[in-house]
N, C-alpha and C positions, 0 to 999 in steps of 0.2 A: 686692115690696119696698115698704115704706111710706116715702115721701119726707118727711124733716124739712122744716119750713118756718119761715122767719123773715121778718120785715119787711125790705124792701130797705134800710131805713135803717141796718141793722147792717153793711151792706157798705160799708166805708170808701172804696172806690174810687169810689163814687157820691156825688155832691153831692145836696143837697136838691132842686136843680133837675132833676138827672138822674132822681131817684126820681119826681118829679112828672111828668116826660115819660113815663117807663115806665108810671106809673099811667094816664095818658091813653091809652096803647097797650094797656091791659088787663092789665098786669103789676104786681102789687102785693106779691108775695112771692117768696122764693127758689125755692119749689116751682114757681110759674108761670114764672119765668125759666128754670129748667132744662127744663121741659116745652116752652116756646116755642122753645128752641134745641137740642132733642134731636136734630134731624136735621142738625146740623152747620153748616158755613160759610155755606151759602145762607140758612138760617133765621136765623143770627146777623146776617148782612148785612141781611136784610129787616127784622128787628126794630130794628137800629141806625138804619136809614134811616127807618122809620116813627116811631120815637121821637125822632129828631133828636139822637142822641148818637153819639159816635165809636165805631167798631167796636172799636178797641183797648180803650177803657174798658168796653164791653159784654163783651168776651171776658175781661177781668180780673174783672169781676163774676160772670160765669158760672163761672170757675174757683174763685172764693171760695165761691160757692153750692154748687158741687160738693164742695169741701173740707168744708163744713158738714154734708154728708151722713154723714160718719164718726161713728159712735156715740161720744159723749163729747167731741166737738169743738164748742166754742162759738165765738162770734164773735171774742172776744179771742185765743183760742188759734189760731184760723184765721189771724188777722191776723199773729200772731207767726210762725207757720210760713211764711206767704207771704213775710214780710220776710226770713226766713232762707233763702229759695229754694225752698220747697215750696209750689207754688201750686194743686195739685189733689189729689183723692183718689188718682188714678192715680200721680202723682209721689210721694205719701206711701207708697203700696203698694210702690213700687220702692226706697224708701229703706232704708238700713241704720240701725237705731236708734242704734247707737253713734256713727256719723258725724253723724247728725241731732242728737243731744244736743250734740255738739261745735259744730256750726254754730249751734244755738240759743244756746248759751253765748257764742260769739263775738259774735253779734248783740246779745244782752242786755248784755254787758260793754262793747260799743262804743257803746251808746245808753243810758247810765244815766238820762238825763233822761226817758225814757219810763216808767221805774219798772215794767218788765215783770217778772212772776214767771216764773221758769224752771220748766217742768214737770220732774218727776223722771224719771230714766232709765226707771223702771218705767212711768210714764204714757206716755212717748214710745213705748216698746216696745209697749204695749197699743194705742195709736193706730195704729201701723204695722200691727199684726196685724189690727185692725178694718178698716183700709183695704184690706188684702189680701183679707179676707173679702168686703168690699163689691165689690172688682174682680172677684171670682170669681162674684158674684151677678148681679143684674139690671143693675148699672151705674147710669148717670144716669137720672133721671126714669123 
C-alpha cells in the first residue's frame, strides 16, 4: 500500500512549535509519523518523549494522519470528521454512513462560524467504503 503523505502543518492538533519539535526528531510528514508509531503505544511514547510533546497530542495527530490515508480524504474533511467523532480510518470503517451524515450535519449546524461544507451523503458513503477497503488491506504505514 502506498501511504499518502502531508506536511505535519495540516494536522490541526499540532502547533507550529509541535511541528518543529517533531522535525527535530526526524518526523516531517504524516507518512513518517505513521511509520514511527506503527508499532503501537511504546513507539508513540518514545516519540512523544524524544520530541517533547504530550502523548495525548501525539496520539491525536497519529489518528488524524491515519484518517488522511483514506483515498479522497483531505485535511479539512479529516478535521470535520474528527470533530464529529470519527478520529481514525478504523473508526470511519466501522461507521454507518447514514448515522455519520447525521452526526456531521449536527456538528456543522452547531458551529456555523466555522463555515464548514457538509459532504454529500454519497461522498460520506464512498469514504466509509474506502476506509473499509483500507482496513482490509495493509492498514497503517
